[in-house]
C-alpha positions, 0 to 999 in steps of 0.5 A: 500509493503504497503499491505503486511505490513498492513496484517502483522502488523494490530496491533489488528485491523484485525477484524475492518479494511478491506485492499483493494489493487490495483493500477491505472496502475498495473504492470504485476508482483511484481518487482523482486527488491521489492520481494527481499527487502521484502524477507529480512524482512520475507515477501514473495511476489513471488505469489502476482499479482498486481491488478487494483483498481476499483471505486466500491472498493473505494466507501466505503473506509474511507481511501485511501493511494496512493504511489505517485499518485493522486486518483482523476482519480479513485475516484468517485465524491461522494467518501467521504473518506480521501486520503493520498498521501505518495508521495514515489518513485517508487522502480521499477528499483532502486538499492537495497539500494534505494528499502530498504529505500522505503520499510522501509519508507512504513513500518513506515508509515503503522505502524503510520497509524495503531497506529492512527486508534487504538487511534480512 
């Protein structure tokens, strides 16, 4: 969800921000409850495939945002970027209203992050 919002709402930073996405233990597919919740806000995730993030992909990142897990086991010791753990509930298996709440929280946090980056 965060990647989809970031891609949609880059807020003029499309040329300066590269979005790299992945998980430490990705699912085989985007969960249907997430697909449905994102479809409600006009974002189609049906063709997305979760991917694993690698050490190499993180080495040059200035920011790593995790959704409720630590990046310590993924990031090399020399990685000097900033890690922000948003500590969100995993939407998998949650009811529609809970998934909507998680979606809305992610959307707000992505917007706030891009606002912060624009001020820099």
